Structure formats: C-alpha cells, structure tokens
C-alpha positions, 0 to 999 in steps of 0.5 A: 465511466472509468473502471475501478482499478483491479486489486492485484498483488503485482501492483504492490511494491515488492517489499510490501507484497512479500510482507502481505503474503507473509501476513496471509500465511501467518493469518491462516496459521492462527485462524485456519478457516480464514483467507485474506482478500486484497480489496484495494492495492493501487488507486489512481489519482483520478479514483482518489479525486472521485472518492474525495468528491463523493465524500468517501475520503478526506484526501483530495488527490491534488494537494494530498495523496494516499499511499495507495496513489503511489505506483508500485503502491505502498499500501494495501487493504485486506478483508478477512473472509471466514469459511475457508478450507485447505483448498482456498488460497491464503490470499485472494486478489479481489473478492472470492466467488460466492460459489466458494462459500466464504463469508466477508467479515465487515467492520461491524458487529464486533468484527473490528475487535474480533478480526481486524485488530488481531490481523493488525497485530500480526501485520506489525509482527511482519514489519507493516504498519496497520490501520486497525491499530491507529488510535485516532482513526481505525482503518481496519483493513489497511496496512502500509509500509512504515515511514522509515522504510518508505524513505529507504525504498525511495533512496533505493529507487533514486540510487537505482536510477543513477542518483547518488544519495548515499546509504539507504538509511531512511533519513532524508538528508541533504544528499537525498534531497539533492537526488530528489531535485535532480530526479525532478529536473531529469523527469520534468516533474517539477514543482515543490511538493510536501507531504507527511506521507512521502517527500515526492509526488506520485508521478515522480515515484512512478517515474523512478520505477519505470524500466529503461527502454532497451533498444 
C-alpha cells in the first residue's frame, strides 16, 4: 500500500512556505502557548483519487484537482496545538511527539471559532487565503495561495522556463495562454484543461518547476 505523503515545508511553493512560516510566528505571538503543525502539504494525484473514492473529498483527481495536487504545492493544512512552551517550534512538520505534551485542537467543541477562524484572519494578514473564512464550506486548517498570486507564480514559472508571457500581473491574457500552449507542446503534456483553481494541469505545473539537467 502506498504510504501517505509526508508533510514537508520544503514541498510548499517558496511563496507559500514563506508566508506559512510568517503565519506561525504571528500565531505564536498572539497565542504564546501554541504551535502550528503542517499536517498536509503536497498530495499526489493518486492520494487525491483514493480520498475521493473513500468519500473524503469531492475532488476526483482526474477531471478536478486540489491545490494540494500541484507540486510545489499551493496549499497547506495547519493544525493548532496548545500546551507549547518556548522550546517548541512555532511550526512542526507532521504531528509533534506525544511526549512533548501538546494537545491538538480538533474542529469540534468550539475549536473552529476559538482557534481556526482567528488563525484564518492572521493568515489573511500575511497574504494568504484561509478556508476557515469561507462562507459555504469552513475548511478550518486550510490556507492557500490566493488566485491572482497563483497566476503570477505561473507566469513567473513560464518566464523562467523560457516562455515569453510578458509581465507577471496575475491576468491570463493572450501571451500567457500562448506560453501555456508552447509549454504543453514542449513538455508533451497535451490536451485541453480547465479548472477554476489553475489553468494548467498539475503535471505541467511540476514540469515548469523541474530543474534543467546540468552536464
């Protein structure tokens, strides 16, 4: 059986990782006895499909993709732990050891209102979008790169790979679409793809971020 992807800060897109770390510091400042925990970072398409089949997600990983499915990932899930002291980090990768005595604040018994909505407001202050503040579906631990910034990061990636798309302005114009088409052709990752979250398939996003081989 395939193991669950380890939540690692280095798997977050640098733009997201910097702001998650900033959020963790701000959260500790406001709540001195807490640590945040990265419980989900990158999630493979296979894991997404498995979650969908098990009824744990409405995103099927075939025609629809989560921002967790993009690598480097554009979303992170952060749990709040209480009982931390000055020796505990502001943010853990994966669950802290039980021996450290921290307590997880699950999304029940008022924890959403007590911990995750305030965390979401802090997330917005550092430039993130927060699931805890969504009106139709409260995804308390979830934070992600806002849509316009996601397009800017895509434009940056296309430019870095040698495709001329103009300035990174967060607007998908003809030059950006042209760059996407050329990237599809060069990568061999073809086919039409539409999503309200990202205009490219996760495979193309990953290809754009792969380092060139150096002889």
